[in-house]
Predicted model as a PDB file, atoms N, CA, C, CB and O in Angstrom, pLDDT in the B-factor column:
MODEL        1                                                                  
ATOM      1  N   MET A   1     -70.746  37.968 162.662  1.00 77.00           N  
ATOM      2  CA  MET A   1     -70.035  37.209 162.243  1.00 77.00           C  
ATOM      3  C   MET A   1     -69.041  37.142 163.350  1.00 77.00           C  
ATOM      4  CB  MET A   1     -69.662  37.515 160.995  1.00 77.00           C  
ATOM      5  O   MET A   1     -68.763  36.072 163.891  1.00 77.00           O  
ATOM      6  N   ALA A   2     -68.340  38.624 163.794  1.00 82.00           N  
ATOM      7  CA  ALA A   2     -67.204  38.456 164.825  1.00 82.00           C  
ATOM      8  C   ALA A   2     -67.665  37.729 166.010  1.00 82.00           C  
ATOM      9  CB  ALA A   2     -66.630  39.815 165.296  1.00 82.00           C  
ATOM     10  O   ALA A   2     -66.875  36.904 166.468  1.00 82.00           O  
ATOM     11  N   HIS A   3     -68.784  37.879 166.587  1.00 84.00           N  
ATOM     12  CA  HIS A   3     -69.442  36.990 167.406  1.00 84.00           C  
ATOM     13  C   HIS A   3     -69.192  35.314 167.324  1.00 84.00           C  
ATOM     14  CB  HIS A   3     -70.794  37.302 167.142  1.00 84.00           C  
ATOM     15  O   HIS A   3     -68.654  34.535 168.110  1.00 84.00           O  
ATOM     16  N   GLU A   4     -69.910  35.106 165.848  1.00 80.00           N  
ATOM     17  CA  GLU A   4     -69.722  33.208 166.027  1.00 80.00           C  
ATOM     18  C   GLU A   4     -68.690  32.721 165.983  1.00 80.00           C  
ATOM     19  CB  GLU A   4     -70.273  32.280 165.065  1.00 80.00           C  
ATOM     20  O   GLU A   4     -68.488  31.538 166.261  1.00 80.00           O  
ATOM     21  N   TYR A   5     -67.398  33.931 165.448  1.00 78.00           N  
ATOM     22  CA  TYR A   5     -66.036  33.132 165.457  1.00 78.00           C  
ATOM     23  C   TYR A   5     -65.405  33.930 166.597  1.00 78.00           C  
ATOM     24  CB  TYR A   5     -65.069  33.150 163.920  1.00 78.00           C  
ATOM     25  O   TYR A   5     -64.279  34.372 166.369  1.00 78.00           O  
ATOM     26  N   ARG A   6     -65.941  34.178 167.766  1.00 81.00           N  
ATOM     27  CA  ARG A   6     -65.339  34.939 168.962  1.00 81.00           C  
ATOM     28  C   ARG A   6     -64.131  35.815 168.340  1.00 81.00           C  
ATOM     29  CB  ARG A   6     -64.765  33.839 170.206  1.00 81.00           C  
ATOM     30  O   ARG A   6     -62.988  35.426 168.580  1.00 81.00           O  
ATOM     31  N   ILE A   7     -64.281  36.751 167.707  1.00 86.00           N  
ATOM     32  CA  ILE A   7     -63.383  37.645 167.008  1.00 86.00           C  
ATOM     33  C   ILE A   7     -63.721  38.952 168.231  1.00 86.00           C  
ATOM     34  CB  ILE A   7     -63.860  37.948 165.090  1.00 86.00           C  
ATOM     35  O   ILE A   7     -64.819  39.473 168.428  1.00 86.00           O  
ATOM     36  N   PHE A   8     -62.482  39.250 168.906  1.00 89.00           N  
ATOM     37  CA  PHE A   8     -62.550  40.736 169.590  1.00 89.00           C  
ATOM     38  C   PHE A   8     -62.415  41.742 168.591  1.00 89.00           C  
ATOM     39  CB  PHE A   8     -61.396  41.021 170.677  1.00 89.00           C  
ATOM     40  O   PHE A   8     -62.082  41.511 167.428  1.00 89.00           O  
ATOM     41  N   PHE A   9     -62.662  42.798 169.037  1.00 91.00           N  
ATOM     42  CA  PHE A   9     -62.395  44.244 168.597  1.00 91.00           C  
ATOM     43  C   PHE A   9     -63.249  45.201 169.363  1.00 91.00           C  
ATOM     44  CB  PHE A   9     -62.672  44.448 167.065  1.00 91.00           C  
ATOM     45  O   PHE A   9     -64.232  44.978 170.070  1.00 91.00           O  
ATOM     46  N   LYS A  10     -62.554  46.487 169.014  1.00 93.00           N  
ATOM     47  CA  LYS A  10     -62.690  47.745 169.591  1.00 93.00           C  
ATOM     48  C   LYS A  10     -62.004  48.680 169.067  1.00 93.00           C  
ATOM     49  CB  LYS A  10     -62.440  47.765 170.780  1.00 93.00           C  
ATOM     50  O   LYS A  10     -60.828  48.590 168.713  1.00 93.00           O  
ATOM     51  N   LYS A  11     -62.889  49.874 168.973  1.00 92.00           N  
ATOM     52  CA  LYS A  11     -62.281  51.337 168.691  1.00 92.00           C  
ATOM     53  C   LYS A  11     -60.920  51.770 169.825  1.00 92.00           C  
ATOM     54  CB  LYS A  11     -63.709  52.561 168.924  1.00 92.00           C  
ATOM     55  O   LYS A  11     -61.010  52.136 170.997  1.00 92.00           O  
ATOM     56  N   VAL A  12     -60.089  51.634 169.254  1.00 91.00           N  
ATOM     57  CA  VAL A  12     -59.255  52.505 170.645  1.00 91.00           C  
ATOM     58  C   VAL A  12     -58.794  53.765 170.450  1.00 91.00           C  
ATOM     59  CB  VAL A  12     -57.910  51.850 171.163  1.00 91.00           C  
ATOM     60  O   VAL A  12     -58.230  54.272 171.419  1.00 91.00           O  
ATOM     61  N   GLU A  13     -58.893  54.478 169.349  1.00 87.00           N  
ATOM     62  CA  GLU A  13     -58.082  55.805 168.920  1.00 87.00           C  
ATOM     63  C   GLU A  13     -58.725  56.385 168.036  1.00 87.00           C  
ATOM     64  CB  GLU A  13     -56.736  55.667 168.383  1.00 87.00           C  
ATOM     65  O   GLU A  13     -59.035  55.714 167.052  1.00 87.00           O  
ATOM     66  N   GLU A  14     -59.106  57.727 168.094  1.00 88.00           N  
ATOM     67  CA  GLU A  14     -59.654  58.827 166.847  1.00 88.00           C  
ATOM     68  C   GLU A  14     -58.915  59.771 166.985  1.00 88.00           C  
ATOM     69  CB  GLU A  14     -61.140  59.435 166.840  1.00 88.00           C  
ATOM     70  O   GLU A  14     -58.404  60.274 167.985  1.00 88.00           O  
ATOM     71  N   ASP A  15     -58.869  60.006 165.924  1.00 88.00           N  
ATOM     72  CA  ASP A  15     -58.104  61.428 165.347  1.00 88.00           C  
ATOM     73  C   ASP A  15     -59.021  61.992 164.147  1.00 88.00           C  
ATOM     74  CB  ASP A  15     -56.370  61.089 164.657  1.00 88.00           C  
ATOM     75  O   ASP A  15     -59.068  61.565 162.994  1.00 88.00           O  
ATOM     76  N   GLY A  16     -59.685  62.983 164.676  1.00 89.00           N  
ATOM     77  CA  GLY A  16     -60.564  63.571 163.351  1.00 89.00           C  
ATOM     78  C   GLY A  16     -61.543  62.297 163.074  1.00 89.00           C  
ATOM     79  O   GLY A  16     -62.083  61.648 163.969  1.00 89.00           O  
ATOM     80  N   GLN A  17     -61.674  62.056 161.689  1.00 90.00           N  
ATOM     81  CA  GLN A  17     -62.569  61.324 161.045  1.00 90.00           C  
ATOM     82  C   GLN A  17     -61.301  60.006 161.002  1.00 90.00           C  
ATOM     83  CB  GLN A  17     -63.287  62.120 159.475  1.00 90.00           C  
ATOM     84  O   GLN A  17     -61.795  59.214 160.200  1.00 90.00           O  
ATOM     85  N   ASP A  18     -60.337  59.580 161.330  1.00 93.00           N  
ATOM     86  CA  ASP A  18     -59.672  58.568 161.548  1.00 93.00           C  
ATOM     87  C   ASP A  18     -59.733  57.876 162.583  1.00 93.00           C  
ATOM     88  CB  ASP A  18     -58.738  58.775 161.417  1.00 93.00           C  
ATOM     89  O   ASP A  18     -60.480  58.342 163.443  1.00 93.00           O  
ATOM     90  N   TYR A  19     -58.973  56.458 162.952  1.00 94.00           N  
ATOM     91  CA  TYR A  19     -59.540  55.680 164.163  1.00 94.00           C  
ATOM     92  C   TYR A  19     -58.495  54.369 164.175  1.00 94.00           C  
ATOM     93  CB  TYR A  19     -61.348  55.206 163.937  1.00 94.00           C  
ATOM     94  O   TYR A  19     -57.578  54.206 163.369  1.00 94.00           O  
ATOM     95  N   LEU A  20     -58.748  53.729 164.964  1.00 94.00           N  
ATOM     96  CA  LEU A  20     -57.932  52.392 165.189  1.00 94.00           C  
ATOM     97  C   LEU A  20     -58.728  51.673 165.651  1.00 94.00           C  
ATOM     98  CB  LEU A  20     -56.773  52.345 166.030  1.00 94.00           C  
ATOM     99  O   LEU A  20     -59.695  52.008 166.336  1.00 94.00           O  
ATOM    100  N   ILE A  21     -58.324  50.287 165.237  1.00 92.00           N  
ATOM    101  CA  ILE A  21     -59.434  49.139 166.007  1.00 92.00           C  
ATOM    102  C   ILE A  21     -58.002  48.425 166.347  1.00 92.00           C  
ATOM    103  CB  ILE A  21     -60.932  48.011 164.840  1.00 92.00           C  
ATOM    104  O   ILE A  21     -56.898  48.566 165.821  1.00 92.00           O  
ATOM    105  N   GLU A  22     -58.537  47.439 167.649  1.00 93.00           N  
ATOM    106  CA  GLU A  22     -57.378  46.795 167.956  1.00 93.00           C  
ATOM    107  C   GLU A  22     -58.347  45.223 168.119  1.00 93.00           C  
ATOM    108  CB  GLU A  22     -56.417  47.561 169.468  1.00 93.00           C  
ATOM    109  O   GLU A  22     -59.215  45.079 168.980  1.00 93.00           O  
ATOM    110  N   SER A  23     -58.045  44.376 167.311  1.00 89.00           N  
ATOM    111  CA  SER A  23     -58.478  43.278 167.107  1.00 89.00           C  
ATOM    112  C   SER A  23     -57.871  41.678 167.750  1.00 89.00           C  
ATOM    113  CB  SER A  23     -58.450  43.430 165.851  1.00 89.00           C  
ATOM    114  O   SER A  23     -56.710  41.694 168.159  1.00 89.00           O  
ATOM    115  N   SER A  24     -58.372  40.811 167.804  1.00 86.00           N  
ATOM    116  CA  SER A  24     -57.788  39.681 167.874  1.00 86.00           C  
ATOM    117  C   SER A  24     -57.098  39.121 166.725  1.00 86.00           C  
ATOM    118  CB  SER A  24     -58.608  38.922 168.273  1.00 86.00           C  
ATOM    119  O   SER A  24     -57.601  39.508 165.670  1.00 86.00           O  
ATOM    120  N   ASN A  25     -56.043  38.282 166.575  1.00 86.00           N  
ATOM    121  CA  ASN A  25     -55.183  37.692 165.389  1.00 86.00           C  
ATOM    122  C   ASN A  25     -55.229  36.241 165.055  1.00 86.00           C  
ATOM    123  CB  ASN A  25     -53.782  37.942 165.640  1.00 86.00           C  
ATOM    124  O   ASN A  25     -54.270  35.500 164.842  1.00 86.00           O  
ATOM    125  N   ASN A  26     -56.506  35.954 165.043  1.00 88.00           N  
ATOM    126  CA  ASN A  26     -56.888  34.398 164.420  1.00 88.00           C  
ATOM    127  C   ASN A  26     -56.929  34.391 162.985  1.00 88.00           C  
ATOM    128  CB  ASN A  26     -58.381  33.823 164.878  1.00 88.00           C  
ATOM    129  O   ASN A  26     -57.401  35.294 162.294  1.00 88.00           O  
ATOM    130  N   ILE A  27     -56.282  33.067 162.471  1.00 90.00           N  
ATOM    131  CA  ILE A  27     -56.391  32.349 161.375  1.00 90.00           C  
ATOM    132  C   ILE A  27     -57.464  31.343 161.198  1.00 90.00           C  
ATOM    133  CB  ILE A  27     -55.305  31.812 161.232  1.00 90.00           C  
ATOM    134  O   ILE A  27     -57.379  30.341 161.908  1.00 90.00           O  
ATOM    135  N   TYR A  28     -58.795  31.467 160.095  1.00 90.00           N  
ATOM    136  CA  TYR A  28     -59.508  30.386 160.446  1.00 90.00           C  
ATOM    137  C   TYR A  28     -59.680  29.752 158.876  1.00 90.00           C  
ATOM    138  CB  TYR A  28     -60.938  30.803 161.339  1.00 90.00           C  
ATOM    139  O   TYR A  28     -60.111  30.221 157.823  1.00 90.00           O  
ATOM    140  N   LEU A  29     -59.121  28.452 159.274  1.00 91.00           N  
ATOM    141  CA  LEU A  29     -59.084  27.629 157.769  1.00 91.00           C  
ATOM    142  C   LEU A  29     -60.340  26.667 157.788  1.00 91.00           C  
ATOM    143  CB  LEU A  29     -57.531  26.581 157.528  1.00 91.00           C  
ATOM    144  O   LEU A  29     -60.470  25.762 158.612  1.00 91.00           O  
ATOM    145  N   LEU A  30     -61.549  27.058 156.461  1.00 90.00           N  
ATOM    146  CA  LEU A  30     -62.649  26.277 156.336  1.00 90.00           C  
ATOM    147  C   LEU A  30     -62.529  25.328 155.540  1.00 90.00           C  
ATOM    148  CB  LEU A  30     -63.631  26.867 156.033  1.00 90.00           C  
ATOM    149  O   LEU A  30     -61.676  25.217 154.658  1.00 90.00           O  
ATOM    150  N   ASP A  31     -63.440  24.538 155.830  1.00 86.00           N  
ATOM    151  CA  ASP A  31     -63.088  23.296 154.797  1.00 86.00           C  
ATOM    152  C   ASP A  31     -64.336  23.261 153.565  1.00 86.00           C  
ATOM    153  CB  ASP A  31     -63.085  21.606 155.786  1.00 86.00           C  
ATOM    154  O   ASP A  31     -65.092  24.213 153.757  1.00 86.00           O  
ATOM    155  N   PRO A  32     -64.590  22.756 152.833  1.00 84.00           N  
ATOM    156  CA  PRO A  32     -65.283  22.785 151.557  1.00 84.00           C  
ATOM    157  C   PRO A  32     -66.691  23.313 151.936  1.00 84.00           C  
ATOM    158  CB  PRO A  32     -65.314  21.315 150.817  1.00 84.00           C  
ATOM    159  O   PRO A  32     -67.282  24.023 151.122  1.00 84.00           O  
ATOM    160  N   ASN A  33     -67.239  23.017 153.084  1.00 88.00           N  
ATOM    161  CA  ASN A  33     -68.695  23.203 153.804  1.00 88.00           C  
ATOM    162  C   ASN A  33     -69.097  24.581 154.217  1.00 88.00           C  
ATOM    163  CB  ASN A  33     -68.770  22.381 155.115  1.00 88.00           C  
ATOM    164  O   ASN A  33     -70.166  25.163 154.402  1.00 88.00           O  
ATOM    165  N   MET A  34     -67.423  24.974 154.313  1.00 87.00           N  
ATOM    166  CA  MET A  34     -67.487  26.413 154.771  1.00 87.00           C  
ATOM    167  C   MET A  34     -67.558  26.292 156.346  1.00 87.00           C  
ATOM    168  CB  MET A  34     -68.839  27.257 154.117  1.00 87.00           C  
ATOM    169  O   MET A  34     -67.735  27.300 157.030  1.00 87.00           O  
ATOM    170  N   GLU A  35     -67.415  25.032 156.908  1.00 89.00           N  
ATOM    171  CA  GLU A  35     -67.115  25.180 158.385  1.00 89.00           C  
ATOM    172  C   GLU A  35     -65.952  24.976 158.507  1.00 89.00           C  
ATOM    173  CB  GLU A  35     -67.760  24.395 159.294  1.00 89.00           C  
ATOM    174  O   GLU A  35     -65.271  24.329 157.712  1.00 89.00           O  
ATOM    175  N   VAL A  36     -65.433  25.683 159.874  1.00 89.00           N  
ATOM    176  CA  VAL A  36     -63.805  25.898 160.355  1.00 89.00           C  
ATOM    177  C   VAL A  36     -63.407  24.363 160.890  1.00 89.00           C  
ATOM    178  CB  VAL A  36     -63.593  27.247 161.845  1.00 89.00           C  
ATOM    179  O   VAL A  36     -63.972  23.651 161.720  1.00 89.00           O  
ATOM    180  N   ALA A  37     -62.127  24.122 160.030  1.00 90.00           N  
ATOM    181  CA  ALA A  37     -61.599  22.980 160.201  1.00 90.00           C  
ATOM    182  C   ALA A  37     -60.426  23.049 161.159  1.00 90.00           C  
ATOM    183  CB  ALA A  37     -61.289  22.471 158.979  1.00 90.00           C  
ATOM    184  O   ALA A  37     -60.129  22.062 161.832  1.00 90.00           O  
ATOM    185  N   ARG A  38     -59.685  24.295 161.249  1.00 91.00           N  
ATOM    186  CA  ARG A  38     -59.030  24.472 162.342  1.00 91.00           C  
ATOM    187  C   ARG A  38     -58.750  26.135 162.697  1.00 91.00           C  
ATOM    188  CB  ARG A  38     -57.786  23.630 162.164  1.00 91.00           C  
ATOM    189  O   ARG A  38     -59.277  26.910 161.898  1.00 91.00           O  
ATOM    190  N   CYS A  39     -58.146  26.610 163.566  1.00 90.00           N  
ATOM    191  CA  CYS A  39     -58.257  27.684 164.167  1.00 90.00           C  
ATOM    192  C   CYS A  39     -56.660  28.211 164.430  1.00 90.00           C  
ATOM    193  CB  CYS A  39     -59.165  27.433 165.399  1.00 90.00           C  
ATOM    194  O   CYS A  39     -56.043  27.645 165.332  1.00 90.00           O  
ATOM    195  N   PHE A  40     -55.953  29.333 163.622  1.00 92.00           N  
ATOM    196  CA  PHE A  40     -54.235  29.198 164.022  1.00 92.00           C  
ATOM    197  C   PHE A  40     -54.240  30.721 165.235  1.00 92.00           C  
ATOM    198  CB  PHE A  40     -52.806  29.514 162.070  1.00 92.00           C  
ATOM    199  O   PHE A  40     -55.002  31.651 164.970  1.00 92.00           O  
ATOM    200  N   GLY A  41     -53.751  30.762 165.916  1.00 88.00           N  
ATOM    201  CA  GLY A  41     -53.305  31.603 166.758  1.00 88.00           C  
ATOM    202  C   GLY A  41     -52.208  32.439 166.401  1.00 88.00           C  
ATOM    203  O   GLY A  41     -51.736  32.317 165.271  1.00 88.00           O  
ATOM    204  N   VAL A  42     -51.657  33.402 167.326  1.00 87.00           N  
ATOM    205  CA  VAL A  42     -50.316  34.047 166.696  1.00 87.00           C  
ATOM    206  C   VAL A  42     -49.350  33.213 167.280  1.00 87.00           C  
ATOM    207  CB  VAL A  42     -49.989  35.674 167.038  1.00 87.00           C  
ATOM    208  O   VAL A  42     -48.246  33.745 167.402  1.00 87.00           O  
ATOM    209  N   GLU A  43     -49.430  32.315 167.586  1.00 90.00           N  
ATOM    210  CA  GLU A  43     -48.176  31.665 168.588  1.00 90.00           C  
ATOM    211  C   GLU A  43     -47.957  30.695 166.960  1.00 90.00           C  
ATOM    212  CB  GLU A  43     -48.765  30.501 170.664  1.00 90.00           C  
ATOM    213  O   GLU A  43     -46.740  30.737 166.774  1.00 90.00           O  
ATOM    214  N   TYR A  44     -48.416  30.123 166.122  1.00 89.00           N  
ATOM    215  CA  TYR A  44     -48.105  30.103 164.911  1.00 89.00           C  
ATOM    216  C   TYR A  44     -46.966  30.728 163.818  1.00 89.00           C  
ATOM    217  CB  TYR A  44     -49.000  30.359 164.686  1.00 89.00           C  
ATOM    218  O   TYR A  44     -47.290  31.606 163.017  1.00 89.00           O  
ATOM    219  N   GLY A  45     -45.828  30.267 163.870  1.00 90.00           N  
ATOM    220  CA  GLY A  45     -44.859  30.877 162.831  1.00 90.00           C  
ATOM    221  C   GLY A  45     -45.339  30.194 161.364  1.00 90.00           C  
ATOM    222  O   GLY A  45     -46.072  29.232 161.134  1.00 90.00           O  
ATOM    223  N   ALA A  46     -44.704  30.986 160.595  1.00 93.00           N  
ATOM    224  CA  ALA A  46     -45.014  30.730 159.155  1.00 93.00           C  
ATOM    225  C   ALA A  46     -44.698  29.686 158.749  1.00 93.00           C  
ATOM    226  CB  ALA A  46     -44.546  31.488 158.320  1.00 93.00           C  
ATOM    227  O   ALA A  46     -45.398  29.273 157.825  1.00 93.00           O  
ATOM    228  N   GLU A  47     -43.604  28.831 159.189  1.00 95.00           N  
ATOM    229  CA  GLU A  47     -43.697  27.272 158.779  1.00 95.00           C  
ATOM    230  C   GLU A  47     -44.313  26.496 159.171  1.00 95.00           C  
ATOM    231  CB  GLU A  47     -42.875  26.638 158.852  1.00 95.00           C  
ATOM    232  O   GLU A  47     -44.867  25.621 158.505  1.00 95.00           O  
ATOM    233  N   HIS A  48     -44.373  26.686 160.732  1.00 94.00           N  
ATOM    234  CA  HIS A  48     -45.447  25.909 161.245  1.00 94.00           C  
ATOM    235  C   HIS A  48     -47.082  25.670 160.846  1.00 94.00           C  
ATOM    236  CB  HIS A  48     -45.425  26.334 162.343  1.00 94.00           C  
ATOM    237  O   HIS A  48     -47.874  24.747 161.043  1.00 94.00           O  
ATOM    238  N   LEU A  49     -47.149  26.758 160.299  1.00 94.00           N  
ATOM    239  CA  LEU A  49     -48.895  27.284 160.169  1.00 94.00           C  
ATOM    240  C   LEU A  49     -48.831  26.448 158.378  1.00 94.00           C  
ATOM    241  CB  LEU A  49     -49.309  29.861 160.232  1.00 94.00           C  
ATOM    242  O   LEU A  49     -49.634  25.555 158.108  1.00 94.00           O  
ATOM    243  N   ALA A  50     -47.960  26.843 157.528  1.00 95.00           N  
ATOM    244  CA  ALA A  50     -47.940  26.021 156.385  1.00 95.00           C  
ATOM    245  C   ALA A  50     -48.054  24.779 156.806  1.00 95.00           C  
ATOM    246  CB  ALA A  50     -46.839  26.154 155.578  1.00 95.00           C  
ATOM    247  O   ALA A  50     -49.236  24.488 156.982  1.00 95.00           O  
ATOM    248  N   GLU A  51     -47.280  23.881 157.052  1.00 95.00           N  
ATOM    249  CA  GLU A  51     -47.290  22.601 157.679  1.00 95.00           C  
ATOM    250  C   GLU A  51     -48.633  22.051 158.113  1.00 95.00           C  
ATOM    251  CB  GLU A  51     -46.445  22.660 158.800  1.00 95.00           C  
ATOM    252  O   GLU A  51     -49.072  20.926 157.875  1.00 95.00           O  
ATOM    253  N   ASP A  52     -49.225  23.049 158.803  1.00 94.00           N  
ATOM    254  CA  ASP A  52     -50.564  22.394 159.679  1.00 94.00           C  
ATOM    255  C   ASP A  52     -51.696  22.691 158.552  1.00 94.00           C  
ATOM    256  CB  ASP A  52     -50.992  23.319 161.451  1.00 94.00           C  
ATOM    257  O   ASP A  52     -52.732  22.027 158.583  1.00 94.00           O  
ATOM    258  N   ILE A  53     -51.504  23.679 157.561  1.00 93.00           N  
ATOM    259  CA  ILE A  53     -52.321  23.714 156.521  1.00 93.00           C  
ATOM    260  C   ILE A  53     -52.159  22.576 155.727  1.00 93.00           C  
ATOM    261  CB  ILE A  53     -52.165  24.826 155.820  1.00 93.00           C  
ATOM    262  O   ILE A  53     -53.164  21.916 155.462  1.00 93.00           O  
ATOM    263  N   VAL A  54     -51.238  22.286 155.368  1.00 94.00           N  
ATOM    264  CA  VAL A  54     -51.102  21.196 154.346  1.00 94.00           C  
ATOM    265  C   VAL A  54     -51.771  19.737 154.885  1.00 94.00           C  
ATOM    266  CB  VAL A  54     -49.451  21.010 154.015  1.00 94.00           C  
ATOM    267  O   VAL A  54     -52.517  18.931 154.329  1.00 94.00           O  
ATOM    268  N   LYS A  55     -51.269  19.769 155.979  1.00 93.00           N  
ATOM    269  CA  LYS A  55     -52.007  18.304 156.632  1.00 93.00           C  
ATOM    270  C   LYS A  55     -53.706  18.399 157.081  1.00 93.00           C  
ATOM    271  CB  LYS A  55     -51.089  17.873 158.252  1.00 93.00           C  
ATOM    272  O   LYS A  55     -54.449  17.444 157.304  1.00 93.00           O  
ATOM    273  N   GLU A  56     -53.957  19.484 157.117  1.00 89.00           N  
ATOM    274  CA  GLU A  56     -55.746  19.568 157.089  1.00 89.00           C  
ATOM    275  C   GLU A  56     -56.063  19.263 155.512  1.00 89.00           C  
ATOM    276  CB  GLU A  56     -56.509  21.420 157.591  1.00 89.00           C  
ATOM    277  O   GLU A  56     -56.854  18.403 155.125  1.00 89.00           O  
ATOM    278  N   VAL A  57     -55.313  20.109 154.701  1.00 89.00           N  
ATOM    279  CA  VAL A  57     -55.876  20.038 153.168  1.00 89.00           C  
ATOM    280  C   VAL A  57     -56.065  18.452 152.682  1.00 89.00           C  
ATOM    281  CB  VAL A  57     -54.696  20.844 152.047  1.00 89.00           C  
ATOM    282  O   VAL A  57     -57.090  18.034 152.143  1.00 89.00           O  
ATOM    283  N   LYS A  58     -54.946  17.690 152.959  1.00 90.00           N  
ATOM    284  CA  LYS A  58     -54.377  16.188 152.617  1.00 90.00           C  
ATOM    285  C   LYS A  58     -55.595  15.532 153.243  1.00 90.00           C  
ATOM    286  CB  LYS A  58     -52.717  15.655 153.368  1.00 90.00           C  
ATOM    287  O   LYS A  58     -56.234  14.841 152.450  1.00 90.00           O  
ATOM    288  N   LYS A  59     -56.065  15.589 154.491  1.00 86.00           N  
ATOM    289  CA  LYS A  59     -57.136  15.429 155.058  1.00 86.00           C  
ATOM    290  C   LYS A  59     -58.373  15.000 154.659  1.00 86.00           C  
ATOM    291  CB  LYS A  59     -57.254  16.227 155.443  1.00 86.00           C  
ATOM    292  O   LYS A  59     -58.793  13.845 154.596  1.00 86.00           O  
ATOM    293  N   ALA A  60     -59.129  16.427 154.295  1.00 83.00           N  
ATOM    294  CA  ALA A  60     -59.963  16.852 153.229  1.00 83.00           C  
ATOM    295  C   ALA A  60     -60.257  16.618 151.653  1.00 83.00           C  
ATOM    296  CB  ALA A  60     -59.743  17.805 153.289  1.00 83.00           C  
ATOM    297  O   ALA A  60     -61.240  16.883 150.961  1.00 83.00           O  
ATOM    298  N   THR A  61     -59.049  16.033 151.373  1.00 82.00           N  
ATOM    299  CA  THR A  61     -59.062  15.463 149.915  1.00 82.00           C  
ATOM    300  C   THR A  61     -58.853  13.828 149.971  1.00 82.00           C  
ATOM    301  CB  THR A  61     -57.775  16.200 148.975  1.00 82.00           C  
ATOM    302  O   THR A  61     -58.679  13.348 148.851  1.00 82.00           O  
ATOM    303  N   GLN A  62     -58.839  13.084 150.822  1.00 79.00           N  
ATOM    304  CA  GLN A  62     -58.725  11.613 151.134  1.00 79.00           C  
ATOM    305  C   GLN A  62     -59.670  11.050 150.959  1.00 79.00           C  
ATOM    306  CB  GLN A  62     -58.402  11.242 152.253  1.00 79.00           C  
ATOM    307  O   GLN A  62     -59.716   9.839 151.174  1.00 79.00           O  
TER     308      GLN A  62                                                      
ENDMDL                                                                          
END                                                                             
């Protein structure tokens, strides 16, 4: 799944049995067919993200 959605991740630090993972920070909006409708990166603030999600939902329900 990570490869399909081009998600980056790697183990970066270990402390005994605990560890940290570094990963990409994308949000994927899926349509009703479970296909990616939009991908949002870290450049989206909460308000802009909400506006664009509403636009996509309206497009899907027309």
